[in-house]
N, C-alpha and C positions, 0 to 999 in steps of 0.2 A: 262625693265619698269615694276615696280610694283605699285599696287594700294596703296595708303597711306593709313597709320593704321588709320589716323583721318577719312578718308572717311568711311572705314569699321564700324568704332566705330559708327559714326554718322548714316549710314545706318540700323545697327543694335541696335540703342538706348542704346549703352552702354557708361557710363558716368564715370566710374572708371577705375583705371590703373592697377589694380591686376591681370589681365589677358592679358595684353598687349603682353607679351612673348607666351603665347598659341596663341592668334591671329596673332600674325606674322608667327609663325610657321604652324598654319592652311593655312593661305593666301599664303605661300609660296609653301606646299604641293598642294592647289587647282591650283594655277598657273601652277606647274609643271604637273598635271593631265589634265588641260585643255590644255595645250601646246601640249601634246603627242596625246591625243584624238584629236585634231582639226587638227595637222600637221603644226600649226602655229608656227613661231619664236616670242615670244613675247618680247623679249630684242634685242635692236638694237646690232648688231656686224658682224663679219667676220665668215663664216662657209667655211668648206671644201668639195668639192666633188672630188671623185677619179674614173677617166675614164681608162678603158683598150686601147682606141683609139680614133681616131679622127672622131667620129661619131657624128650626131646630138645628142643632149641630152636635156632632159627637166630640167629645174633648179628645184632643189629638196626643195627650201625653199622659204617660202612665210611669209609676203611680201617680195617679191625679190627689190632690190635697183640698183643695178650695178654689174659688173664682176670686182674686184679688181684688179686679176691676173690668168694668165694661165701660169703654171710651168710644165716644162717635163726634163727628162735627154735625150740628143740626143744620136745618135749613137757611138759617141766619148765617153761618159760617163760623160759628164759635164752637170751641170744644167742649162737650158735656160730658159728665159720667152719670151712667144709668144707675138708680138707686139699688140696692140689693134685694129690695121688695119687689123690683119688676123683672126678676128671672130667677129660675130655680135650677138646680141639677136633679137630674130624673136618673135614678140606679135601676129602675124596675125594669128595662127593656134588654138586660144582659149584663155582660161585663165591662161594656164601654159606657161611662157614664154621658147623658145627652145633656146639653145646656139649652133650656127651654125659655123663652122669653114671654111674659104675660103682657107686655106693652111693645108697639112698634112705633116710636117717634119716627118724624121725619128727619132723613138724612140728607147732606149736601151731596147732590149728583156727582158721581166720579170720587167720591171717598168710601172707604173703608172703615168698618166697626173693628176695634182693637178690643180683644178679649185676652185680659192677663192672668194666667192662672199659676198657682204654686203647686210644685210637683216635685218628685224625685224621692230617693231614698235617703233618710236620717243614718239609717244602718243597712249595708249591703246583706240581702238574705245569702245563705251560706252557699247556695247553686253559684251565685254570681261570683262569689268568693272563690270558689273552686274551679269556675271557668276560667275567672282570670289568672290563677295560677297555674292551670294545666296549659293555658295558651302561651303564658309566659315562659314556663318549663321548656315547652316544644320549640319555641324560638330560640331561647338560650342553648340549648343542648343541640339544636339544628338549625345554625344561623343562615345557612345557604341552601338553595334548592338545587345547587349543582354539587352537592358533595359526591366524590365518587364513592364511597363507602358509608354505610349507616344511614342513607337517607330513609326518613320515615314520614308518614302523614301525620297531620294533627289527629290525636286521639279520639277515637270513636265516641267515648263518653263525651268528651267535649261538644261535639256534633250535637248528639241526644240533648246535653243541658242546653245550648243555645235553642235548639228547636222546640223543647218545652217551654222555655221561657219567652218566646216571641209573642207578642203582642198581637191578638186577633180582633179584627174589626168586621164589620158588616161587609166590607169591601174586599177584603182578602179573602 
């Protein structure tokens, strides 16, 4: 999911098209940076987690939608898909969903369990849209860190938004 160029241009009061490619580049860079800084999956899709064994595991992607598949290599060396009745997602332990397994089939030594989940935003929340616009605008209006006049930092409001959206886990 990406913020439409027309939304960015309207917010930054840009009425010409000459800088569209630059604005798109800055928008994509801002989105990527915000995604890394917050730990949020900004685009909907499937992501994979790799597990060494059948232990309860925090789902590493936010916003989490569902488990798509749990695939492993059984002790005979064949790929196997775990039935959805053999695992469940526990939301009772806090904001991070925990994948719990009811069964623990034998897996081939040296292989991992692949858990494919669906996650990401269908529509970006307003805070993320605002953060992307703010960062795109800051870079567009201040493209170099070595400008002799008019150098400004990234707006404090942007830092506040990113910090408030950052995914919290039991580890951090």
